N, C-alpha and C positions, 0 to 999 in steps of 0.2 A: 699595613702597607703591603702586605703579601711579599715581603722580602725573603730570599732564600737564606739558609744557614751559611752558605758561602759568602753571600753579600754581607751578612752580619759580621762574620769574621774579618772580611776585607775592610769594613768600616773601622773596626778597632785598629787595624794596621795603619790606616790613613791617619787616624787620630794620633797615634804614637809617632809616626813619621814627622808630623808637624810640631810635636812637642820637643823632640830631640834637639833640633838646632837652637831652639830658644833656651833650653836648659844648658846646652853647650856654650853658647855665646851670651849667657846671662850677664856676665860682668860688663861686656861691651854695651849690651842693651840697656842695662841700668845706668851706665855712665852717660849714655845719650838721652834716655827718657826720664830717668829718675824714678824712684819708687812710686811716688804718687801718680805720675802719668802712666806708668806700667799698670798699676792697679785700675786706673780709670779706663785704659784701653781694654783691659780684661773685662770690665763691666760692660763697655759698649759692645764688645764682640759677643758677650753672653746674651745681651738683649737681642741683637740681630739674629743670632743662631737659634735661640729658643723660640722666638717668634716665627722664624723660618720653618721650624719643625711643624708648626700648625698649618702651614700652607701646603705641605706635601700630600700627595694623593698616590694611589697605586700607580697611576700613569706617570707621575713625576718623581717617583721614589729614588731615581738615580741622583737627584740633587742632594741626597743625604750625604754623599761624599764631599761635596763642597762645604756643607754645614759642619761636617766632622773635621775638616781642615781647620775651620774656625774654632772648633772645640779644643783642638790641640793648642791653639794660640791662647784661648781663654784660660785653660787650665795651667799651662806653663807660665804665662805672664803673672797670673795670680800668685802661684807658689813662689816664683822667683822673687817677686816684690815683697811678699810678706815674710818669707824666710830670711832674706837678706836684711830687711829693715829690722826685724826682731833681733837678728844677730848684732846689729849695730847698737840697739837700745838695751840689750841684756848685759847686766854687770858681768865682769870676768868671773869665770867659774860656774856660771849659771846657764850657759848656753844649752846644754843638753836638757836640763830641766825645762827651760822655756820652750824649746822645740817640741818636747814631749807634750807640754800643755797646749801648744798651738795645734799639733796634730790630733791630740785627743779631743780638743774642743771642736775642731772641724769634723772629725770622724764620728764622735759620739753625739755631741750636741747638735751640730749642723745637719749631718746626715740623718740622725735619729729623728729630730723634729721634722726635717724635710720629708722623710718617708711617712711619718705618722700624719702630719697635716696634709701633705700632698695626697696621701691615700684617701683621706676623708673628702678632700675637694674633688679628686678624680671620681670617686664613687658617687658623690652627690651631683656634680655638674659636668663631668667628662674631662677628657684630656686636653681639649682645646682651651677651655676656661682655665685649667690648671697652668698650662704652659704660657698662655698669654698673660695670666695673672703674675706668674713668676717673672716674666719678661718686664712687665710694667713695674713691679716691685724693685727690680734691680735698676731700672731706668730712674726711678725716684732716688734710690740710693746713690746712683751716679751723680745726679744733680746735687744732692746733699754733700757728697764727698768733694765734688768739684768746687762748690761754694766754700766749704771749709778750707780747702787747699788754697784758694785765692785769698781768703781772709787771713790765713796763716802767713802767707807770703807777704801780704801788705803790712801786717803787724811786724814781721821781722825786718822789713825794709825801713819801716818807720822807726823802729828801735835802733837800727844801725845808723840811720840819719841823725837821730837824737844824740847817739853816742859820739858821732863825728862832730856835731855842733858843740857838745859839751867839752870835747877835747880841744877844740879851736879856741 
């Protein structure tokens, strides 16, 4: 896209500026949205952002700043949701171990496989196919996660209703 090194540095700054408030107000955000919805919002923002990258040209490269604002939201919402949910699910005394496993899985397995497979796809088909493919993959994962969330809520409500009927 023929961006300057100054532009590349400024892009990182924009990303971080949009992450900070989400990390700071994570408790309020999770109280309002819940873990599942925060994760789903992260998925949706990823889909739009990554597809948006494929639309950029040297003439429209300034739009990278808007997309990087969304990157901050994507990254922060994902981490806030998974770290807090894992904290709630982890047995007492195992928090550090579980957070280490979570971070290691993301960093080593996720980024490692992503780099290896992404490199193969980019080399064979180009960056647009790679980015649009990743966007579509996360869109599918969004739908799967949303359906699982809805089914889970329905099952919990049914169980609560049955418990209420049995108590009556």
